[in-house]
Kinemage of the C-alpha trace (Angstrom):
@kinemage 1
@onewidth
@group {chain A} dominant
@subgroup {mainchain}
@vectorlist {calphas} color= white
{ca met a 1} P 158.343 -26.838 61.758
{ca lys a 2} L 158.527 -27.691 58.052
{ca glu a 3} L 161.373 -26.762 55.708
{ca leu a 4} L 161.323 -23.312 54.081
{ca asn a 5} L 158.425 -23.222 51.643
{ca ile a 6} L 159.105 -19.958 49.844
{ca gly a 7} L 158.692 -21.323 46.307
{ca pro a 8} L 155.077 -22.547 46.465
{ca ile a 9} L 154.050 -19.596 48.663
{ca leu a 10} L 155.584 -17.108 46.225
{ca thr a 11} L 153.885 -18.799 43.263
{ca ala a 12} L 150.493 -18.835 44.993
{ca his a 13} L 150.637 -15.149 45.936
{ca arg a 14} L 151.885 -14.097 42.500
{ca arg a 15} L 149.045 -15.924 40.765
{ca arg a 16} L 146.525 -14.566 43.251
{ca arg a 17} L 147.686 -11.063 42.346
{ca gly a 18} L 147.455 -11.944 38.637
{ca ile a 19} L 150.991 -10.889 37.720
{ca thr a 20} L 153.636 -12.659 35.651
{ca gln a 21} L 157.123 -13.728 36.628
{ca glu a 22} L 158.455 -10.941 34.387
{ca glu a 23} L 156.426 -8.306 36.242
{ca leu a 24} L 157.568 -9.548 39.634
{ca ala a 25} L 161.168 -9.695 38.404
{ca glu a 26} L 160.942 -6.095 37.175
{ca phe a 27} L 159.589 -4.900 40.521
{ca met a 28} L 162.314 -6.756 42.429
{ca gly a 29} L 165.092 -5.657 40.076
{ca val a 30} L 166.111 -9.217 39.189
{ca ser a 31} L 165.865 -11.458 36.137
{ca lys a 32} L 162.848 -13.586 35.217
{ca ala a 33} L 165.138 -16.612 35.577
{ca ser a 34} L 165.795 -15.682 39.228
{ca val a 35} L 162.057 -15.559 39.987
{ca ser a 36} L 161.599 -18.904 38.226
{ca lys a 37} L 164.329 -20.457 40.359
{ca trp a 38} L 162.742 -19.034 43.521
{ca glu a 39} L 159.373 -20.545 42.640
{ca thr a 40} L 160.826 -23.975 41.855
{ca ser a 41} L 162.922 -23.836 45.066
{ca ala a 42} L 166.097 -24.230 43.019
{ca thr a 43} L 167.401 -21.174 44.904
{ca tyr a 44} L 166.131 -18.802 47.586
{ca pro a 45} L 165.867 -15.020 47.313
{ca asp a 46} L 168.721 -13.063 48.860
{ca ile a 47} L 167.925 -12.295 52.487
{ca thr a 48} L 167.982 -8.552 51.757
{ca leu a 49} L 165.105 -9.008 49.288
{ca leu a 50} L 162.755 -10.731 51.735
{ca pro a 51} L 161.286 -7.539 53.296
{ca arg a 52} L 160.553 -6.126 49.821
{ca leu a 53} L 158.944 -9.351 48.622
{ca ala a 54} L 156.795 -9.615 51.757
{ca ala a 55} L 155.726 -5.959 51.448
{ca phe a 56} L 154.783 -6.440 47.787
{ca phe a 57} L 152.368 -9.240 48.679
{ca his a 58} L 151.192 -7.599 51.939
{ca ile a 59} L 152.316 -10.547 54.080
{ca ser a 60} L 154.896 -10.992 56.844
{ca ile a 61} L 158.337 -12.443 56.259
{ca asp a 62} L 157.329 -15.433 58.383
{ca glu a 63} L 154.337 -16.036 56.092
{ca leu a 64} L 156.532 -15.697 53.027
{ca met a 65} L 158.943 -18.306 54.366
{ca gly a 66} L 156.207 -20.649 55.587
{ca tyr a 67} L 157.528 -20.340 59.118
{ca gln a 68} L 155.050 -20.961 61.940
{ca pro a 69} L 156.577 -20.210 65.364
{ca gln a 70} L 153.441 -21.439 67.128
{ca met a 71} L 151.905 -24.903 67.008
{ca ser a 72} L 148.172 -25.448 67.404
{ca arg a 73} L 146.737 -27.294 70.389
{ca ala a 74} L 145.597 -30.138 68.126
{ca asp a 75} L 149.053 -30.491 66.589
{ca ile a 76} L 150.703 -30.413 70.039
{ca arg a 77} L 148.359 -33.138 71.250
{ca thr a 78} L 149.082 -35.336 68.218
{ca leu a 79} L 152.827 -34.782 68.540
{ca tyr a 80} L 152.785 -35.563 72.270
{ca arg a 81} L 150.977 -38.852 71.694
{ca gln a 82} L 153.505 -39.902 69.087
{ca leu a 83} L 156.528 -38.922 71.172
{ca ala a 84} L 155.150 -40.617 74.303
{ca his a 85} L 154.692 -43.797 72.266
{ca asp a 86} L 158.198 -43.447 70.842
{ca phe a 87} L 159.683 -43.125 74.333
{ca ala a 88} L 158.023 -46.440 75.192
{ca val a 89} L 159.232 -48.396 72.155
{ca arg a 90} L 162.269 -46.641 70.650
{ca pro a 91} L 165.784 -45.903 71.964
{ca phe a 92} L 165.714 -43.131 74.555
{ca arg a 93} L 168.517 -41.098 73.001
{ca glu a 94} L 166.886 -41.176 69.577
{ca val a 95} L 163.576 -39.804 70.851
{ca leu a 96} L 165.326 -37.261 73.058
{ca ala a 97} L 167.253 -35.967 70.037
{ca arg a 98} L 164.022 -35.556 68.099
{ca cys a 99} L 162.460 -33.647 70.993
{ca arg a 100} L 165.441 -31.302 71.072
{ca asp a 101} L 165.107 -30.616 67.345
{ca ile a 102} L 161.439 -29.763 67.832
{ca val a 103} L 162.265 -27.419 70.716
{ca gln a 104} L 164.783 -25.562 68.545
{ca asn a 105} L 162.159 -25.037 65.845
{ca tyr a 106} L 159.416 -23.942 68.242
{ca phe a 107} L 161.346 -22.176 70.994
{ca ala a 108} L 158.772 -19.358 70.850
{ca cys a 109} L 155.791 -21.644 71.540
{ca pro a 110} L 155.206 -21.880 75.331
{ca pro a 111} L 152.433 -24.538 75.148
{ca leu a 112} L 154.709 -26.851 73.187
{ca leu a 113} L 157.681 -26.203 75.493
{ca leu a 114} L 155.456 -27.115 78.450
{ca gln a 115} L 154.498 -30.437 76.873
{ca ile a 116} L 158.032 -31.329 75.771
{ca gly a 117} L 159.164 -30.584 79.326
{ca ser a 118} L 156.399 -32.890 80.588
{ca leu a 119} L 157.665 -35.622 78.271
{ca tyr a 120} L 161.159 -35.220 79.710
{ca leu a 121} L 159.820 -35.267 83.253
{ca asn a 122} L 157.759 -38.413 82.715
{ca his a 123} L 160.471 -40.347 80.870
{ca ala a 124} L 163.722 -39.123 82.446
{ca ala a 125} L 164.019 -42.360 84.448
{ca gln a 126} L 164.571 -44.209 81.160
{ca ala a 127} L 167.924 -42.463 80.657
{ca pro a 128} L 170.862 -44.928 80.753
{ca thr a 129} L 172.529 -43.446 83.845
{ca pro a 130} L 171.490 -41.419 86.905
{ca glu a 131} L 173.670 -38.561 85.658
{ca gln a 132} L 171.798 -38.489 82.348
{ca thr a 133} L 168.480 -38.641 84.161
{ca ala a 134} L 169.514 -35.576 86.163
{ca ala a 135} L 170.579 -33.811 82.959
{ca val a 136} L 167.185 -34.478 81.342
{ca leu a 137} L 165.388 -33.184 84.445
{ca ala a 138} L 167.526 -30.041 84.361
{ca glu a 139} L 166.639 -29.613 80.687
{ca ala a 140} L 162.939 -30.004 81.514
{ca lys a 141} L 163.296 -27.416 84.257
{ca thr a 142} L 164.719 -24.949 81.715
{ca leu a 143} L 161.795 -25.551 79.344
{ca phe a 144} L 159.235 -24.985 82.103
{ca glu a 145} L 161.021 -21.804 83.135
{ca arg a 146} L 160.983 -20.431 79.581
{ca ala a 147} L 157.328 -21.414 79.074
{ca arg a 148} L 156.434 -19.619 82.300
{ca gln a 149} L 158.353 -16.480 81.386
{ca glu a 150} L 157.180 -16.244 77.767
{ca ser a 151} L 153.486 -17.109 78.135
{ca asp a 152} L 150.609 -14.724 78.827
{ca asp a 153} L 148.319 -17.621 79.769
{ca val a 154} L 147.776 -17.557 83.551
{ca ala a 155} L 146.880 -21.252 83.751
{ca leu a 156} L 149.916 -22.270 81.690
{ca lys a 157} L 152.226 -20.098 83.787
{ca ser a 158} L 150.918 -21.702 86.973
{ca gln a 159} L 151.334 -25.225 85.612
{ca ala a 160} L 154.838 -24.448 84.364
{ca leu a 161} L 155.779 -23.004 87.761
{ca his a 162} L 154.733 -26.144 89.624
{ca leu a 163} L 156.393 -28.475 87.130
{ca glu a 164} L 159.577 -26.426 87.361
{ca ala a 165} L 159.428 -26.820 91.145
{ca phe a 166} L 158.901 -30.572 90.768
{ca cys a 167} L 162.035 -30.818 88.616
{ca leu a 168} L 164.016 -28.945 91.238
{ca leu a 169} L 162.688 -31.293 93.901
{ca gln a 170} L 163.723 -34.331 91.854
{ca leu a 171} L 167.175 -32.782 91.526
{ca gly a 172} L 167.432 -32.390 95.295
{ca arg a 173} L 167.299 -28.587 95.264
{ca gly a 174} L 164.962 -28.020 98.187
{ca pro a 175} L 165.915 -24.389 98.912
{ca gln a 176} L 165.213 -23.421 95.284
{ca val a 177} L 161.794 -25.064 95.482
{ca leu a 178} L 160.931 -23.050 98.568
{ca ser a 179} L 162.164 -19.863 96.921
{ca leu a 180} L 160.202 -20.528 93.724
{ca leu a 181} L 156.908 -21.316 95.465
{ca gln a 182} L 157.100 -18.900 98.383
{ca thr a 183} L 154.754 -16.444 96.665
{ca ala a 184} L 151.965 -19.043 96.440
{ca ala a 185} L 148.727 -17.938 98.128
{ca pro a 186} L 148.445 -19.397 101.668
{ca leu a 187} L 144.667 -19.718 101.297
{ca arg a 188} L 143.376 -21.287 98.089
{ca met a 189} L 139.899 -20.315 96.986
{ca ala a 190} L 138.167 -22.333 94.290
{ca pro a 191} L 136.777 -20.112 91.502
{ca glu a 192} L 134.238 -22.709 90.310
{ca pro a 193} L 131.331 -21.702 92.626
{ca leu a 194} L 131.612 -18.085 91.479
{ca leu a 195} L 131.860 -19.094 87.824
{ca ala a 196} L 128.856 -21.394 88.155
{ca ala a 197} L 126.816 -18.659 89.825
{ca ala a 198} L 127.729 -16.263 87.018
{ca cys a 199} L 126.630 -18.848 84.450
{ca gln a 200} L 123.306 -19.173 86.264
{ca leu a 201} L 122.794 -15.404 86.041
{ca thr a 202} L 123.585 -15.379 82.333
{ca gly a 203} L 121.158 -18.172 81.550
{ca glu a 204} L 123.742 -20.925 81.107
{ca pro a 205} L 122.997 -23.392 83.923
{ca ala a 206} L 124.377 -26.374 81.991
{ca lys a 207} L 127.724 -24.629 81.615
{ca gly a 208} L 127.721 -23.853 85.332
{ca ala a 209} L 127.062 -27.498 86.147
{ca gln a 210} L 129.940 -28.565 83.901
{ca ile a 211} L 132.299 -26.113 85.619
{ca leu a 212} L 131.331 -27.510 89.022
{ca gln a 213} L 131.785 -31.113 87.855
{ca ala a 214} L 135.245 -30.262 86.567
{ca gly a 215} L 136.077 -28.523 89.846
{ca ile a 216} L 134.941 -31.494 91.938
{ca tyr a 217} L 136.973 -33.860 89.772
{ca gln a 218} L 140.114 -31.730 89.962
{ca thr a 219} L 139.760 -31.280 93.716
{ca leu a 220} L 139.418 -35.047 94.138
{ca ile a 221} L 142.669 -35.614 92.237
{ca glu a 222} L 144.381 -32.824 94.175
{ca leu a 223} L 143.254 -34.397 97.447
{ca phe a 224} L 144.820 -37.708 96.462
{ca asn a 225} L 148.009 -35.894 95.459
{ca leu a 226} L 148.121 -34.383 98.952
{ca leu a 227} L 147.276 -37.553 100.867
{ca leu a 228} L 149.786 -39.817 99.097
{ca pro a 229} L 152.936 -37.891 100.105
{ca tyr a 230} L 151.396 -37.379 103.573
{ca leu a 231} L 151.732 -41.138 104.109
{ca gln a 232} L 155.479 -40.824 104.616
{ca tyr a 233} L 154.905 -38.382 107.482
{ca cys a 234} L 152.778 -41.019 109.217
{ca gln a 235} L 155.623 -43.528 109.529
{ca glu a 236} L 156.126 -42.805 113.219
{ca asp a 237} L 152.410 -42.959 113.978
{ca pro a 238} L 150.771 -46.302 113.051
{ca ala a 239} L 147.306 -45.026 113.923
{ca ala a 240} L 147.685 -42.008 111.643
{ca leu a 241} L 148.924 -44.236 108.822
{ca thr a 242} L 145.998 -46.628 109.169
{ca glu a 243} L 143.499 -43.777 109.255
{ca thr a 244} L 145.027 -42.044 106.232
{ca cys a 245} L 144.880 -45.291 104.253
{ca arg a 246} L 141.274 -45.828 105.353
{ca arg a 247} L 140.294 -42.383 104.142
{ca leu a 248} L 142.094 -42.869 100.843
{ca gln a 249} L 140.224 -46.121 100.261
{ca ala a 250} L 136.929 -44.518 101.278
{ca leu a 251} L 137.441 -41.748 98.710
{ca ala a 252} L 138.349 -44.300 96.066
{ca asp a 253} L 135.221 -46.324 96.798
{ca ala a 254} L 132.933 -43.281 96.966
{ca phe a 255} L 134.039 -41.987 93.568
{ca his a 256} L 134.573 -45.392 91.903
{ca leu a 257} L 138.180 -44.635 91.064
{ca glu a 258} L 138.803 -48.188 89.895
{ca thr a 259} L 136.940 -47.168 86.714
{ca leu a 260} L 136.958 -43.353 86.883
{ca his a 261} L 140.726 -42.961 87.345
{ca pro a 262} L 142.526 -46.311 87.759
{ca gly a 263} L 145.899 -44.653 87.180
{ca ile a 264} L 145.800 -42.623 90.371
{ca leu a 265} L 144.344 -45.568 92.278
{ca leu a 266} L 147.333 -47.678 91.206
{ca ser a 267} L 149.606 -44.988 92.631
{ca ala a 268} L 147.572 -44.965 95.857
{ca tyr a 269} L 147.774 -48.741 96.372
{ca phe a 270} L 151.508 -48.671 95.667
{ca ala a 271} L 152.138 -45.794 98.084
{ca met a 272} L 150.055 -47.393 100.837
{ca ala a 273} L 151.847 -50.720 100.364
{ca gln a 274} L 155.217 -48.963 100.662
{ca ala a 275} L 154.152 -47.164 103.826
{ca tyr a 276} L 152.928 -50.365 105.468
{ca ala a 277} L 156.039 -52.299 104.397
{ca leu a 278} L 158.353 -49.670 105.877
{ca gln a 279} L 156.382 -49.880 109.115
{ca gly a 280} L 156.798 -53.658 109.193
{ca glu a 281} L 153.096 -54.321 108.547
{ca thr a 282} L 153.701 -57.198 106.129
{ca arg a 283} L 150.110 -58.434 105.966
{ca lys a 284} L 148.682 -54.984 105.201
{ca ala a 285} L 151.448 -54.283 102.665
{ca leu a 286} L 150.698 -57.510 100.789
{ca glu a 287} L 146.980 -56.744 100.893
{ca met a 288} L 147.594 -53.413 99.162
{ca leu a 289} L 149.922 -55.031 96.635
{ca glu a 290} L 147.237 -57.609 95.885
{ca arg a 291} L 144.825 -54.787 95.099
{ca tyr a 292} L 147.542 -53.085 93.052
{ca thr a 293} L 148.143 -56.230 90.995
{ca asp a 294} L 144.448 -57.025 90.548
{ca leu a 295} L 143.791 -53.511 89.267
{ca ala a 296} L 146.826 -53.532 86.973
{ca leu a 297} L 145.616 -56.780 85.379
{ca ser a 298} L 141.927 -55.873 85.196
{ca gly a 299} L 141.818 -54.510 81.656
{ca ile a 300} L 142.130 -50.834 82.530
{ca tyr a 301} L 143.877 -49.955 79.265
{ca pro a 302} L 143.884 -47.672 77.430
{ca leu a 303} L 144.373 -45.332 80.373
{ca arg a 304} L 142.627 -42.001 79.772
{ca leu a 305} L 140.964 -39.287 81.784
{ca his a 306} L 137.203 -39.521 81.372
{ca gly a 307} L 133.880 -39.048 83.083
{ca asp a 308} L 131.327 -41.604 84.250
{ca ser a 309} L 127.653 -41.816 85.209
{ca tyr a 310} L 128.249 -39.120 87.860
{ca phe a 311} L 130.706 -36.882 85.984
{ca thr a 312} L 128.465 -36.773 82.913
{ca met a 313} L 129.843 -33.491 81.537
{ca leu a 314} L 133.521 -34.129 82.153
{ca asp a 315} L 134.582 -35.628 78.807
{ca glu a 316} L 133.743 -32.500 76.844
{ca trp a 317} L 135.438 -30.297 79.458
{ca leu a 318} L 138.636 -32.377 79.322
{ca glu a 319} L 138.843 -32.156 75.541
{ca glu a 320} L 138.261 -28.417 75.521
{ca asn a 321} L 140.428 -27.380 78.456
{ca leu a 322} L 143.399 -29.739 78.813
{ca pro a 323} L 146.277 -29.565 76.325
{ca leu a 324} L 146.270 -33.354 75.964
{ca gly a 325} L 142.525 -33.805 76.326
{ca gly a 326} L 141.947 -37.091 78.122
{ca asp a 327} L 145.395 -38.477 77.346
{ca leu a 328} L 147.780 -39.191 80.209
{ca pro a 329} L 151.444 -38.094 80.200
{ca arg a 330} L 152.841 -41.590 79.591
{ca asp a 331} L 152.029 -44.088 76.887
{ca asp a 332} L 150.281 -47.299 78.003
{ca asn a 333} L 153.320 -49.366 77.018
{ca ala a 334} L 155.525 -47.328 79.324
{ca val a 335} L 153.036 -47.598 82.179
{ca gln a 336} L 152.758 -51.378 81.866
{ca lys a 337} L 156.525 -51.766 81.821
{ca ser a 338} L 156.912 -49.600 84.904
{ca ile a 339} L 154.331 -51.505 86.970
{ca leu a 340} L 156.488 -54.629 87.235
{ca ser a 341} L 159.846 -52.850 87.420
{ca glu a 342} L 158.738 -50.478 90.186
{ca leu a 343} L 157.325 -53.301 92.257
{ca ser a 344} L 160.405 -55.515 91.889
{ca ser a 345} L 162.950 -52.736 92.450
{ca ser a 346} L 161.396 -50.700 95.270
{ca pro a 347} L 163.661 -50.780 98.377
{ca ala a 348} L 160.540 -50.629 100.538
{ca phe a 349} L 159.630 -54.169 99.464
{ca ala a 350} L 163.071 -55.734 100.011
{ca gly a 351} L 161.792 -57.385 103.181
{ca leu a 352} L 158.963 -59.004 101.229
{ca ala a 353} L 161.185 -60.693 98.643
{ca ser a 354} L 161.081 -64.072 100.392
{ca glu a 355} L 157.309 -64.006 100.864
{ca lys a 356} L 155.539 -66.493 98.575
{ca his a 357} L 152.586 -64.135 98.293
{ca phe a 358} L 154.865 -61.364 96.980
{ca gln a 359} L 156.565 -63.745 94.550
{ca arg a 360} L 153.191 -64.816 93.145
{ca leu a 361} L 152.254 -61.180 92.537
{ca leu a 362} L 155.491 -60.624 90.614
{ca gln a 363} L 154.838 -63.772 88.573
{ca arg a 364} L 151.349 -62.608 87.650
{ca leu a 365} L 152.641 -59.223 86.495
{ca ala a 366} L 155.545 -60.812 84.606
{ca ala a 367} L 153.153 -63.173 82.793
{ca gln a 368} L 151.014 -60.226 81.728
{ca lys a 369} L 154.072 -58.329 80.535
{ca glu a 370} L 155.065 -61.315 78.381
{ca lys a 371} L 151.633 -61.348 76.736
{ca ser a 372} L 151.790 -57.628 75.932
{ca thr a 373} L 155.259 -57.734 74.297
């Protein structure tokens, strides 16, 4: 939100009405000098005069003061990009303080609160201490809760609910997660086939095709987001783990995720490597980490959501329907930094530390990090 802009707004409305400062002063019961000072921003009108001034010009008090409690989608997207970049290159506390100032100014804007909460969620690990990380996650949880309660947008409310639950999970509050999500429908039905059929009936087949493409894409990502955490439940069953990894790779190959969505494929290789390492399958773990490293160094940046030769209508849908368009939650700089640190610090790979193969992978990633800094 900008500073109070009463002076220029008052001047513009007075001139539009074709009245002089003397005439406005007479109506308001003040001196011409007072009106002149208002218009030059030397002083502000007394708060008790604001309703009368706004009524005279047939505008709201918010309009008179230049106050905009809501931020446009385009402005939110631009702001998010800048803040995500700042989190990657500037001191964490400095960027966090700026985010908090923005929240105070736009506390009535649910879409912005959702995105600021997402920033917190995706960068909380950068906080100096675990206690501060937990505090940032708790702050994000509060923003998601307010966005959910204040918004009339069904899609936004649903997203805020799930992000709020994720914060609670990160904070170790399992019972609260169960309580929050217990009303979720046990059987999920995709609306896309019905929407596409309706578009066909209304003579908009291209729109129906786009809706179905977007639904297929989202379902693919959702399937990965279900399979990856399922890996940890396969630890006691080597056959189940191997089969789950095979199916993940088959999906990745079928939909060309190395180019369509390399970000989620990186997460998949990392998760599969962890699962194999914890099961003592050193060879398979190193194989997955090799794929992880090759993909990370293959020129996949800038990371964005986008279509391909199959998802030909996806780009337009992403720009029109997602708050950030094709942008991902974290800046590329932050992602590149995390790739090496996560690999070197994961407890699951402690047993691989002495392996020359593992050391070479770390060296390759470190060399790339040096080039990018």
